[in-house]
N, C-alpha and C positions, 0 to 999 in steps of 0.2 A: 504494500499500500505506499502511499507517497509523502501519507503524513510519518508516518511508521521510523522513531529513529534508533530503533533496536536494531532491525536489521540490517544487510550492507545494503549498498547500494548500487543499483545497475551496472556504473561504472567498475565497481569497484569487485564486485562477483567476478566479471567477465574479466580483468586484469588477472586474478588469481586463476582462473579458470584457463588462463592461456601461458599460465606457468612465471609472469611478472609480479613483483611486488608491486602492488598499487603507491602511489604517490600523490599527495596535494601538489596544485602547480596555484598559488594565487596572481595575478594579473591585475592591475587598473587599467584604466580606460576613462576617456574624459568623453562628453558629449553639452559641444554648444547650441542651447536651449533657444538662446536670443542671441543680438548681441551683449556680450560682455559676461553675459551670464554662463557659468562653466557648470554640471552636473560631473558626478564624478563616483563613478562604481569599481566595486571589487569583484572580480569571477573565479571563480575556482576550475581552472583550465582540466584538473588532474584527474584522478582515479580513487584518490581517498579524499574522506572530509577533512576539512583545516577546522583544529580549533584550539589556538593559539590564539595570546595577544597581537592587535596588529594595527602596523600605521601605515598612511600613505602620503607622504609628501608631495606635494605641488608647487613647482616652481614656477614663476613667469618673470619677464624685464617691463619695463618703462610704464609700467601701470602701479595703481594702487587700489588693494584692498577696500570694498567699499560695504559688503554686507555676504556671510556666509552662514552655513548653519550644518552640521552632523547630526545624519538621520541612522533609524534601527540601532541606536544605542551608541552609534561612534559622538565622539567630540572635536571642535573644530578648536586647535589651536592656534592662533598667530605666532607667526615663525619672523617677521620683520618687514621690510617693504615689499619683498617681494618672494614669501613665502606661505606657506602655511601646514600645516598636518592635521589632518583627522587621524584619530587613532580611538582604539576601542583595550580595556584591559579587562574586561566583562570574565571570567573563568567558564561563562555560561556560551560566550561565542562560537558559533558553528557557522562555518560556508562550505554549504555539501557539494560535493562531488559533481558540475555540471551548475551549478548554479551561480547567481550572479545577482549582486545586491546593490542598489543605489546605496552609497552611504555618507553623501554630502551634495553642497553646493555651494559656490563660489560666485558672486558678482565682483567685475573687475570694473575700473575708472572707465577700460579702455578696452576693446576688443584687443585679445593677446592669445599665442598659442599658450599652452601650460604642458610642462613635463610634470613625470608622476615616476616615483620611485617609490616601492613597495619596503618595510624594513619593519621586521619581524623583531617586536618587542621582550 
């Protein structure tokens, strides 16, 4: 069942049946919602659920952070004039294999590309 957290997910079971050790692989992505507004998400593209504290650093140039917020348990920390960090330290955080979660958003004073970096805490 899709909501059952006590059984293996299909990607995990498939990896084990193929003789591989399943591993989580967390990636971050950004999506431009409108001019100056960027949505940040984390995705587990691996074969095993990820259940450790996580942080995503966001960097940009030549703009200032106007507003932002973390979602789904993530907190937003301002890291200076051109960086911010979304982080979650909750021991109950879980990103299932194949799952994609929007973790927050940023509004910048100018339309800018952002660079993302995953940090395991």
